[in-house]
C-alpha positions, 0 to 999 in steps of 0.5 A, a space after each residue: 802403078 801409083 805404088 811404082 811412082 812413089 818408089 821412083 820418087 823416093 829414089 830421086 829424092 835419095 839421089 838429090 840427098 847425096 848431091 846436097 850432102 856433098 855440097 855441105 848444105 845442112 838445111 837442104 839435107 834436113 828437108 830431104 830427110 823429112 821428105 823421105 820419111 813422109 814418102 815412106 809413111 805414105 807407102 806403108 799407109 797405102 798398103 795398109 788401107 788397101 789390105 783393109 779395104 780388101 778384107 772389108 769387101 770380102 766380108 760384105 760379099 759373105 754377108 750379102 750373097 749368102 756364101 759361107 767359107 767352105 766347110 766339110 760336109 760332115 763338119 758340125 760347125 756348118 750346122 751349128 750356125 746355119 743349115 749348110 744347104 741353105 743360103 745365109 738368111 739375111 733377115 736374121 741379121 741386124 748390122 751383120 750380127 745375130 741376136 738372142 732370138 736367132 739362137 733360141 727360136 725354132 725354125 719359122 717353117 717346119 722342122 725339116 733340115 739336112 743334118 745327119 743323125 751324128 750332127 743332129 745329136 751333137 747340135 741338140 746336146 748343146 745346153 746352157 750351163 746357166 739355168 736361169 733364162 735371160 728372156 721371158 720363157 714359156 715352157 712347152 710340152 713336146 708331143 713326139 709321134 712315132 708313126 708308121 705313116 698317117 695319123 688316123 686319130 688326128 681329128 681327136 688330137 686336133 681338138 685336144 690342141 685347139 686354142 693352146 698354141 704356144 704351149 706345145 710343139 709337135 714332131 712326127 717321125 714316119 717309119 714307113 720308107 718313102 712316106 711323104 703324105 702331108 697334112 692339110 696346111 690348116 692342121 696342127 700337124 702340117 709341116 711337123 714331120 722330121 727327117 725320118 728313117 725306117 724303124 723296126 720293132 725290137 731293133 736298134 732302128 726303133 731306138 734311133 727313131 726315138 732319139 731322133 725325135 728327142 734331138 729334134 725337139 731339143 732344138 727348141 729351147 722352150 720345150 721343157 717336157 717330152 712325151 713319146 706317143 704312137 699313132 694309136 695313142 689317145 689323150 685321157 684328159 684335156 690339154 690344160 690338165 695334161 700340161 699342168 700335170 707335166 710342167 709341175 711334175 718334179 720327175 720324169 716318167 719312165 717305167 724301169 723295173 728289175 724283172 727276174 723272169 726270163 723276159 727280164 733278166 733272162 735277156 741279159 747278155 754278159 757281153 754287156 759287162 763292164 758297162 752294164 751289169 746284171 744288177 743294172 739291167 732294167 725293163 720298161 715301156 718304151 713310151 716315156 715322158 721325160 724332163 729336158 735334163 733327162 732328154 739331153 742325157 739320153 741323146 748325149 749317151 755314147 756309152 750304153 747305146 753301143 753296148 745294147 745295140 751290139 748285145 741286145 738282139 731278139 729275143 732281147 728287144 732293145 726298146 724294152 730295155 735301153 731307156 729303162 736301163 739308161 735312166 736307172 743308171 744316169 738319173 734314177 732320182 729324177 724318175 718316177 719309175 712309171 709310165 703315164 701311157 696306159 696299155 692292156 697286157 692282160 690278154 697275153 702275147 708279145 703285144 698289148 691289146 688293141 681296142 676297137 669301136 665296140 670297146 669305147 665307152 665313157 665307163 671304159 675310159 673313166 676306169 683308165 682315168 681314175 681306176 689306179 693309184 700312184 704317187 705324184 710329187 710325193 702325194 697319192 693320186 688316182 690320176 696316173 695315166 694321161 694317155 692310152 693305147 692301142 686304139 684302132 682307127 675305127 674308134 675315132 667316131 665314138 671317141 669324137 662323140 664322147 670327147 666333149 662331155 668326158 674330156 671337155 673338148 669343143 663339140 
């Protein structure tokens, strides 16, 4: 309405201008021209202000109602900033801007999210090119548990982690379909289960689960080392020893050997060429420990994973070959070429030995702790294994009994 009145006013001024010009009044003519210019300026200014106010109100609505511009459900950008299924967290803004802590800090409540695997890998593969962190970063060790369901040896691990908050992160992946049982809220495992899918031994779904664990752990910029463990694993040393060993290591720890036997080279498929040749083919334990740089390379791999997924099928077991071959291909200089998780294959068969209650003793554990020789940062050492498996749930009681004296845990 106001705009219309201004236009009418301008028209009337134009008519008056013509009349005065006809009478030859120069002074009046100049005045009218000035008024016309001012009227035009007022019209343009009002239109500009109106548009700016409209944009401002829309912007405020986005910030304070938590409604983001609509993105495709598969768009990675919807997850790059926020979880697309959740409203915009107002507490994470100061004057409408995000600060550094919002990008580097892990979620306040657990590790659950709604990203699918492609979106998760894409998000986790984002790494800063500047290696020096612009804040006081305390490196952490990410303990990634690949489980069927519950963690039967959890009480032992509770003692292992007690008192070292801020130096570790925990991630649980359950391969049992529909498993939803949660730990007590006082447990270090409470709310640490990531979105999981069924995983079958020897198949690509097992690799998917392990890459899923790595990707979730990479979302926390403080995680520097990444250890893959099963529900049958136990620690062989106290937390301080394990932490210092891993954080100060110059190498990742992934077994990777060229096995000439039928269970090694005999599993190679020529269809893997040209990406993977027979000379590239490696075998090793799936229970790896890797540095952050190697972890990023693993979850970013789109070259070798599809090749092994399509051409390494039973009797070729992908979990015994994928990581060993990949690390050997992309970063052999960063690998110690050994596993730090001990298992016993001396009994033969397709699975390592399982230890029960009667097997557990201080002598038995000390033999694993110091009965081997290996290289650590260029020096010989007898501390080659930090973890061991497979321990039956009935070993929990004797393990808890000898842990204080052997491993230095609180009784």
